[in-house]
N, C-alpha and C positions, 0 to 999 in steps of 0.2 A: 478253240474258244477259250479266251483267257478267263481264269477264275476272277470272280468278283471280290475285290478287297473290301472287307467291312469297314465302314466308317467309324473312326475312333469318337467315343462319346466324350463329352465335357465333364467337368467336375461340378458336384452340387455345392450349393451355397452353404455357409456355415449354420444358418438358421434351421434349414430343413435337415442338414446332417446331424445336428445336435439332437433332434427329436426323431431321427430316423424315419423319415417320410420321403416320398418320391419327390425330387425337385425337377421342374421343367428344364433347368439348365443342364442337368445330368442326363436327360433324355435327348437334348439337342446335340448339335455338332460340337466339336472340340473348341471352335472359336467363338461359341456363344458367350454373350456378355451379359452381365447382370443388368437390371433386377430380374428375378424369377417371377412367375405369375403369382405365387403365394406371398411373396414379399410386398408385391404391388397391391395385392388385395388387402393385406393387413397393414400397409404403410409402414413396413419395417426396412431397416437398412440391410442391403443384401450385398454380402461379401463372399466372394469365392474361397473355397477351403484351399489351404496350402497344399502344394503337390507333395505326395509321399515320396521319400527317397528310397529307391529300391536297394536292398542290401546286395553287396558284392559277395558272392558265395566264396570266392578265393580269399577275400580279405578276412571274412569271418572264420574260415578254417585256419588261416595262419595265425589269427588271434588266439584260436583254442590250442593250437600247437604251442604257441609261446607260454600260454598259461600253464600248460601241463609241464613244459620245460622247466619253468620256475619252481613248480610244486616238486619235481623230481630232484632238482638241485638243491632245494631246501632240506630234503630228506637224505641228501648225500648219496644218491643212487646214481651210478654211472650211466650216461646215455650212450646208447648204441650209435656208432658212426654212421651216418646217412647223408647222402648229398641232397641239397635242395632240388626241389622239382624244376625241370627245364621248362623252357618257354613252350615247347612243343606239347609237354604233358599238360601244362596249364590250359592250352588251347583245346587239347583234347577233352579236359574236364569240362570246359565251358560249352563245347559243342554238344548238341543233343544226341543221345544214343537212340537206336530204334526202339528200345523198350520205353524210353521216355516219350517218343513220339507218339506211342499207341496209347498213352495215358491221357485222359481228358484234361483240359486246361485247368479246371477247377481243382483237381487233385494233385497236380504237380507240385504247386507250392506247398501244400499241406505235407506231402511225403518228404520234401526237403527240410521242412521245419522239424518233423519227427526225427529224421536222421541226425539233424543238428543237435536236438536236445538229448539223444541217446549216446552221442560220442563222448561227452565229458564223464558221465557215470562209469561207462565201460572202461574209459582210459584211467580214471582215478581209482577204480577198484583194484587195478594191477598194483597199486601202491601198498606196500605192506603195512604202513601205518594207518591208512584209511580202512584197509581190510580188517585189521585187528579191531578198531573202533566200531565197526559195523557187526562184529560177532556177537551172538548171543551168549548168555552165561553158560548155558549147556554147551555151546561150541567150545568155549574157553575151558570148561571142565574136562571135555574129551581130549584137549591137548595135553593135559597134565595127569589124567587117570583113565585108564582103559575101562571099557563097559563092564568086563567081568569083575574088575576091582570095585567099581561103583556098586555092582550087586552084592558083592561080598561085604562092603562097608555097610550099606543099607541094611543087610541082614543082621550085622553085628550091632548096629544101633537098635534095631527092634528087640534082639534077644539078649543083649549084654548091657547096653548103655541105658536104654529106657526102662529096663526092669530094675535098675538100681534107683532111678529117680524119674518116675514117669510124669514130668511136667508137660511134655509134649509127645504123647506116645505115638508111634507110626501106625497109620490105618492098617488094620489086619488084611484087607483085601486090595490094598493099593500096590501095584507093581512098579518097578523101576520105570518102565516105559511110560506109565500113566503120570507118575511124578515129573519126569522130564518134560512131558507135554503140557501138564496142567499146573504143577507146583514146583517150577524150577528153583525158586528162592528157597523153599522149605527143603527141597532135596539137598541143596548146598549146605544148609545148616546141619541137616542129619549127617551128611558125610564129615562136616567140620567136627561134630561132637564125637564121631565114631573113630576118627583118625588117630588120637593118641594111643601109642602102644601098638598100632597096627600098620600104619603107613610110614614110610621114610619121612624124616624131618624135612627134607626138601619139598616133597609132596604135600605135607601138612602146611608148609609156608604158602605154597601156591594156592591151595584151597582156601586158606585163611584169607589171602589177599583178594581172591575172586569174591568171596562172601561179604568182606568188609566193604569193598568197593561197591558191591551191588547194593548193600544196605544204606551206604551213604548217598548213593546216587538216587535210589528211590525214595528215601526219607527226606532228604535236603534239597536235592535238585528237582525232583519231580513232584514231592509232596504227596506221595501215594499213602493211602490209609486202607490197609486190608488185614483181615484175620491172618492170613499166611505171613504177612510181613511182621505182624506182632509175634507170632510164634517163632519166626526165624530169629528175631532180635532176643527173645528170651533164651533160646538155645545158645546164641552167641555170647551172652552174658553168663549164663550158668557155667558153661564149659569154656570160658575164656582161657586162652593160652597166650603166653607172652610172645609176640613176634620176635623174629630174629633181629630185624632192622627197627628203628625208632619210629617208624610211621605207623601209628596204631590208633585205634579209636579208644576213647574213654568209656569204660563200662558205665559209669554213673550217667554220662550223657545219653547213651543208647537207652538206658532204662528210663530216663526222663522222657525220651521220644516215644518209647512204647507206651509209657503211662498216659501221655497226653493223647496219643492215637487211641487207646482203649477207652478213654473217657469220651472222645468224639464218637466212637462207634457204639458205646453202651447206650446212648440215647435212643438208638434205633438200629436195627440190623442184627448181624450175628452175635454181638456181644451184649445185646439187651439183657438186663437182669430179669429174673423171674417175677411174675406178679404174685401178689399175696394169695390170689385164689387159685393159683396154678397147683395142680396135684403132682404127686410124685412120678406119676406115669405120663405126665404132660412133656411137651418139648420134642426135640428130635436129636439125632446125632450131632448135627450142626449146632444146635443150642448148647449141648454139653461141652463141645469144643469151645464155644464162646464163653461159657461160665469158667472153664478151665484157664483160658487165656486171660479173662478179666481179673480173677483172683491171683493168677500168676503175677501180673503186673503190680498188683498191690503189694504182694509179698516181696518182690524185688525191691520196690521203692522203699519199703520199710526196712529191709535188711540193709540196704545201702546207706539209708539215713542213720542206722545204728553204728555201722562201720566208720562213716565219716563224722558222726555225731553232728549232723545237720538238722535243721528243724523238719519235722516230717510233714510233707505236703500231701501224702495220701491219707485219706480219712476213712475209716471203716464205718460202714452204714449198715442199716437193716437189710438192704438189698445184698450186700456182700454176704451177710450171715445166711441169708436164704439161699443164695447161690451155692454156698458151701454145703448147706444141708442137702439141697437138690444133687450136688456133685457126689455126696456121700450115699445117698439112699435111693437115688433114681434107678429104675430098672434098665434104663437105656444107657447108663455109663459103662465103662469098662471095669474089669475087676481091680486094676491098679488105682482107679479113682478113690477107693475107700482109703488106701494108704495115703494117697496125696491129700485127702481131705483132712486126715489127722496131722499131716505135716504143716498144713495151712493153719490149723488150730494151734499148733506149737509156736509158729511165727507170730501168730496173732497174740499168743500169751507173752512172748517177749516184748511186743509192741506195747501191750498193756502195762507190764512191768516198768518199762522204759518211761512211759508217761507218768507213772506214779512216783518214781524217784528222779525225774527230771534229767535222765542221762544225755539227752540231746541239747539241753539247754546249758552250754558251757559257761555261761556268765552267771549261773546261779548255783550256790553251794548249800547243801543240806548237811546239817550236823546230825550224826547218828543218834546222839543223846537227846535230841530235841523231841518232845512229845508227839508233835505233828508228823515228824519223820517216822517214829515209832509206829504210829497208827498206819501210815502208808505201807510200811514194811509188813505189818500184819495183814493189810489188805492184799498185798501181793502173795504172802504166804498162802492165804486162803484161795487166791486164784490158781496157783500152782497146784495145790491139793485137789481142787475141783477138776482142773484139766487132767490131772493124772487118773482120777476116778472115772473120767469120761472116755478113756482110751479103751477100746474093745479088747478083751483077753486075747483074741487071735492076733492082735496088732501089737502086742506088748514086746517089742523087740528092743534091743539096745539102741538101734537107729532111731527109734521113736522116743524112747525114755531119755536119750541123752539131752533132749530139750528141757526136761525137768532141771537138770544140772546147769544147763546154759541160762535158763531164766533165773535160777538161785544165784548164780555168779552176777548176773545184772542187778538183782535185788540188792546184794551186799556190796557191790563195788563201791558204793558211797562211802565206806569205811576207809577207803584209800585216798579219797578226794581231799583237796584243800581248796582254799579260795583261788588259787593260781595254777593248779596242776590239771585241771579237767581237760584241757586241750591235748594233753599227752596220752589220753586213752584212745585217741582216734587211730585208725589204720593209716599207714602200714605199722605193723607191730615189730619195729626194728630195735636192736640193742642200743644203738646210738641215741634213742630217745628216752632211755631210762635216766632219771635225774636222782642224784645222790644228795641233793639238798632240798628239794621240794617234796616232802613227804609228811603225812599226818604224825603229829605227836601230841595227841589229846590226853586229857585227864581220863584214865580208863574207868569205864562204867560196865555194868552188866551187858548193856547193849553192844559195846564194842567187843567184848568177849565172845558173845554169840555171833556177831557178824563176822569176826575174824575166823573162827573156827568152822562155820557153815561155808564161808567163801572158800576156805582151804579145801574142804571136802568136795565142793562143787567142781572146782577147777581141775582137781586131781581125777575126779570121775570122768570128766570130759576127755581128758588125755588118755585115761586107761581104755576107754571105749575106742577111741580113734587108733591108738597103736595096735589094737587087737583086730582091726579090719584087714582082710586080705589085701595084699598089695595090688594086684591085678584090679581089684574092685576099686581101690582108691584112685588108680590111674584113670578109669572110666567114670569116676564120680564127679559131680560138679564142684568146682573148687570154692565157690561162694557158700556152700552149704556146710560141709564138714572140715575141710583143711583150714578154711578162715577161722572157724570157732576154735580149732586146736591151736592155732597160732595165737588167738586172743587168750586162751587159757593159760598157755606157757608165759605170755607176756604178764598176765596178772599174778601168776606165781612168782615172777621176778619182781614185780612191784611189791608184793607181800614181803619177799625176802629183804628188800631195802627197808621196808617199814619196821621190821623186827630187828634188824642188825645195824643199821646206820648210826653213827654217833649222835647221841641226843635223843634217841627213840624212847617211846614209852610203851609200844605195843609189844616190845620184846620181853616185858615182864609177864605177860599172859600166853606167850607162844614160843616154844623152842624152834629155832630156825631149822634144826634137822628134821623136824616133822614135815616141813614143806618138801623136802627131798628134791630141790631144784636141779642139782646136777644130774641126779638119776633120770628125771623126767626129760631133761634136755637131751641126754644121751639116747634114751629111747626114741625120742622124736626125731633125732638126727639119723639114728639107724633106719627108722622108717622112711625118712626122706632119701636116704642112700639107695634103699631097695626100689623105691618108685622111680629115681632117676636112672637106674640100671634098665628099667623098662622103656621109659621115655623121659628124657632129661628136661624137656621143655613144656610138659604139661602143667596145667595149674597147680595141682597139689605139690609136684616136685619143686616148683619155683618157690611156693610158699614156705615149703619145709626148710628152706635156706636159713630161716630165722632160728632154728634150733641150734646148729653149731655156732652161730653168732652169739647166742645168748649164754652158751656154755664157755666160749672165750671171755665173754664179759664177766661171767661168774669167776673164772680163774684170776683175772685181773683185779676183780673187787675183793676177792678173798685175800690176795696178797696185800692190798691196801688195808684191809681190816687187820691183818697180822702185824703189819708195820706200825699201824695206829695203836694197836693194843701193846706192843713192845715199847713204843714211846711213852704211852701213858703209864706203863709199869715202871719204866726207868724215872720218869718225873716223880712217881710216888716214893720210890726208893730214895731219890735225891732229897725229897721234902723230909722224910723221915730222918735222914742223915743230918740234914741241916738243922732240924729241930733239936736233935740230940746235941749238936755243937752250938746251939744258941744262935743260929744264923737264920736269916729269912730269905725265902725265894719269892720270885714274882708269882701271882696267882696262875693257877693251872690254864685259865682261859688265855692269859698272855702267852704261855708256852705253846698253846695250840695255834695261836695267831702267828707266832714265829714259824711253826711248821708250815702254815699256809703261805708265808712269804717265801719260804724255800721252794715250795711247789705251788706257784701262783694260781695255776688252773689245773689241779690234779684231775678233775673230772674229765678233761679232754685227754688224759692219758688213757682212759678207757675206750676212747673212740676207735673203732676198728678201721683198718685201712681199706677193707673191701669196699667197693662201690656199692651204694644203696640200690643202684639199679639191678644188681645181681640177685637181690632178694625177690624180685618179681611182683611182690604184693603192692609196692607203691606204684608200680606200672598199672596196677588194676584200677587205680582211682584217679591218678593225676595227669592223664594225657589228653591233650586237645584232639578233637575228631577231625581228621582231615576232610576238606571239601571235596577232594576227589573220592575223592573216594567212591498079648498078652499071652502074650506068651503065658504058659501056665506057670509063670514065674511066681505067682501069687498062690500057689497050691494051698499054702497056709495063710494066704493073704499077706504074706511078708516078702519083700524082694528076695528071691531065692539065690541070685548070683552074688549078692552083698554078704559074703560069708565071713564069719569071724574065726579067728585062729583058734 
């Protein structure tokens, strides 16, 4: 008995198909003609739906093969030689197999569709470019650093690096496996900060590239805002190292991103500032982390504004002060937070001094002898004294007291200002930026005498403290904190030397240039830089210390100029005396000096060094565009134990 062939059903009309209800045409035979019962009842126009074109499986597969072929060719990957499928193979593919015959009709189409969707990802995953782009940051890290070295670097960060400057201390109970799973970006930052002096330069380059790409992708492309991301940016900025190639992120841009992110998260969430009614035992470990990150963003913003002499966008509020108090005295904080709170106080002191004397306003000039400036300087002096008295006896180490001298240098820097030279005090502190013509030559008053001597003492104290720090500690220290201030101090010392020795000066009448000891301090700083570079030549402090030999070379050239200038002046004076004895007259001295200038039309350019300014590294710290791809018992005495002094 022959099997009964089911009658093919017709197509539904468009009106019924659109609202997905049963159509009488679809239930009738294939040759049923409109209108359907529903359209007749509702007096609607009844049109049959267009027939669906069935996909040709062979054509679909051929299109996918062609697409993958073009992808491989674009990546210059050689294709294996293969002959096209024969007609018999195509017929075999089209013919149903016994397995397919046993599958119900409704599932056969679905299975073919799933197979089709899965072909392209599996084929494209074999492409190296696509595979690399789909890798996680941890997988990229595993390609450049073994698991054992990751563990050693993480331990070094916790015991040596974070103990020097505990801006983002490593959680005591957090293992490498937990960080890889839960905080991969922060792990990258920890390894980035721990790598100088520990890992090969090539490995440091790879880790830096992975971290900076991760930060730029998450902050710019994805717009992520998390506490972990803020902490990673802070570490990347504090322990910034100059990449070997010129694709790098600008530190000040990353700081601005972190500050904006902290402001967004401070309204609510992990960075919310403490309430006035909150007791010292309130909060949690997460809130302490939030306070630390929130205050750290403010400190970084203010420090960069002082380096760049840009208007300060970060404003210290009552909530900042309360968060600092909570960070210092809360029983939930770590031991190192007491030291960190004092450092934040020190940076806040420098911020207040800068506001008083208008350091970041390069268009405004303050005369030291002006009564208003005198009052402001006295206010700064009182603030510095109050800050020093507020430092606990157990924390009175040179690494904290250095900020007294930094703040004093900021306070008296105005004695070197003119109406046109304030821009020259911005970073980078390069010898090429020292001007021999734009220096102050005021009528000397008691205010000038006090300012010059206190400024000299302050910058020399900063340099004395810096060069007595152990070299290994300097390699692991954040370059934005100590090395940058040492470079600033040496630069100010050179500015002072010009102000008391350049032709036409007036400050030389109150200060002997030998007291400055500029060549001695330049040599000591250059020796310190050489020791650091012997450990790691591309770490931040090593790069910044390139300024010392450059300023020493500048001093040598400048001394030769002064000697020749003095010899010329002496010869002119002797000639004048001889001419007077003979009854002759000579042109005025100023005319002779003009003649000298005509012989060497731009003698200041003779002091320009031939080395590329990029070699000094500090300019790279500030002026690079960001690519779009882009407790230990260290405080047994509550002072960073590994930050040893010679």
